C-alpha positions as CSV (number, residue, x, y, z in Angstrom):
1,X,1.9,-91.0,-34.1
2,X,5.1,-90.1,-36.0
3,X,6.0,-86.5,-36.6
4,X,4.9,-84.8,-39.8
5,X,6.5,-82.1,-41.9
6,X,4.5,-79.0,-42.6
7,X,5.1,-78.3,-46.3
8,X,3.9,-75.5,-48.6
9,X,4.7,-75.2,-52.3
10,X,3.9,-71.8,-53.7
11,X,4.4,-70.3,-57.2
12,X,3.4,-66.8,-58.4
13,X,0.2,-68.2,-59.8
14,X,-1.0,-70.3,-56.8
15,X,-0.3,-72.3,-53.7
16,X,0.0,-75.8,-55.2
17,X,0.3,-77.7,-51.9
18,X,-0.1,-77.0,-48.2
19,X,-0.3,-79.7,-45.6
20,X,1.5,-82.2,-43.4
21,X,3.7,-84.9,-45.1
22,X,6.3,-87.5,-44.3
23,X,9.2,-86.2,-46.5
24,X,9.9,-83.9,-49.4
25,X,12.8,-84.2,-51.8
26,X,13.9,-81.0,-53.5
27,X,16.3,-80.3,-56.4
28,X,18.7,-77.8,-54.9
29,X,21.4,-76.1,-56.9
30,X,24.0,-77.6,-54.7
31,X,22.4,-81.1,-54.9
32,X,19.2,-82.9,-54.0
33,X,17.9,-82.4,-50.5
34,X,15.6,-84.7,-48.6
35,X,13.7,-82.9,-45.9
36,X,12.1,-84.9,-43.0
37,X,10.3,-83.6,-39.9
38,X,12.6,-81.8,-37.4
39,X,15.2,-81.1,-40.2
40,X,17.9,-78.5,-39.3
41,X,17.2,-75.0,-40.6
42,X,18.3,-74.5,-44.2
43,X,17.8,-72.2,-47.1
44,X,18.6,-73.5,-50.6
45,X,18.2,-72.3,-54.2
46,X,16.1,-74.6,-56.4
47,X,17.1,-75.8,-59.8
48,X,14.9,-77.1,-62.5
49,X,13.5,-80.6,-61.8
50,X,11.0,-82.5,-59.7
51,X,10.0,-82.0,-56.1
52,X,8.8,-85.4,-54.7
53,X,6.3,-85.4,-51.8
54,X,6.0,-88.6,-49.8
55,X,3.0,-89.1,-47.6
56,X,1.3,-92.2,-46.2
57,X,3.1,-94.5,-48.7
58,X,2.3,-92.3,-51.8
59,X,4.5,-90.1,-53.9
60,X,3.4,-86.9,-55.7
61,X,5.7,-85.0,-58.0
62,X,5.7,-81.3,-59.0
63,X,7.8,-79.7,-61.8
64,X,9.7,-76.6,-60.6
65,X,12.0,-74.1,-62.2
66,X,13.9,-71.7,-59.9
67,X,13.1,-70.4,-56.5
68,X,14.1,-71.1,-52.9
69,X,13.4,-73.7,-50.3
70,X,13.3,-72.5,-46.7
71,X,13.4,-75.1,-43.8
72,X,12.5,-73.7,-40.4
73,X,11.3,-75.2,-37.2
74,X,7.8,-74.7,-38.5
75,X,8.4,-76.8,-41.7
76,X,9.4,-76.4,-45.3
77,X,8.3,-73.7,-47.7
78,X,9.2,-73.7,-51.4
79,X,8.8,-70.5,-53.2
80,X,9.1,-71.5,-56.9
81,X,9.5,-69.2,-59.9
82,X,7.4,-71.8,-61.9
83,X,5.7,-74.9,-60.5
84,X,3.0,-77.3,-61.6
85,X,1.9,-80.8,-60.9
86,X,4.0,-83.2,-63.0
87,X,0.9,-84.5,-64.7
88,X,0.3,-81.0,-66.2
89,X,3.8,-80.8,-67.8
90,X,3.7,-80.6,-71.6
91,X,6.6,-82.5,-73.1
92,X,6.5,-80.5,-76.3
93,X,6.7,-77.2,-74.4
94,X,9.7,-78.6,-72.4
95,X,11.4,-79.7,-75.7
96,X,11.1,-76.1,-76.9
97,X,12.6,-74.9,-73.6
98,X,15.5,-77.3,-74.1
99,X,16.2,-76.0,-77.6
100,X,16.1,-72.4,-76.3
101,X,18.4,-73.3,-73.3
102,X,20.9,-75.1,-75.7
103,X,21.0,-72.0,-77.9
104,X,21.5,-69.6,-75.0
105,X,24.2,-71.8,-73.4
106,X,26.6,-71.1,-76.3
107,X,27.0,-67.5,-75.4
108,X,27.3,-67.8,-71.6
109,X,30.3,-68.2,-69.3
110,X,30.9,-68.6,-65.5
111,X,28.0,-68.7,-63.1
112,X,25.5,-67.9,-65.9
113,X,26.7,-70.9,-67.9
114,X,26.4,-73.1,-64.8
115,X,22.9,-71.9,-64.0
116,X,21.8,-72.5,-67.6
117,X,23.4,-75.9,-67.7
118,X,21.6,-76.9,-64.5
119,X,18.3,-75.7,-66.1
120,X,19.0,-77.7,-69.2
121,X,19.9,-80.8,-67.2
122,X,16.7,-80.5,-65.2
123,X,14.6,-80.1,-68.3
124,X,16.2,-83.1,-70.0
125,X,15.6,-85.2,-66.8
126,X,11.9,-84.3,-66.7
127,X,11.4,-85.0,-70.4
128,X,13.2,-88.4,-70.2
129,X,10.9,-89.3,-67.3
């Protein structure tokens, strides 16, 4: 039997997923990261977007905003500031978030502007599907 990756997705409200999977793709602030079993240790900041979980030929997606991904020899843990199953995402709510992010972006510079732009790009990607 092939190795599996022990994966846990946790938000302040609940643990959304815990179990063994084949692969998890996460939206890191430095770029997307695909995590397979026996991945090298890694800690990465999460940007707004979709986490894709691959297991037994199926894909499941979760919407995330902010947080950290921690890969250890024991597996992958994602501690998200906000997370929900993609099926629970409300497009109208995200459109309001996009408008707020666009307004906020005008007054920002440097790292704050980069973080807000990444948030805005992630929101737009999720809305466009």
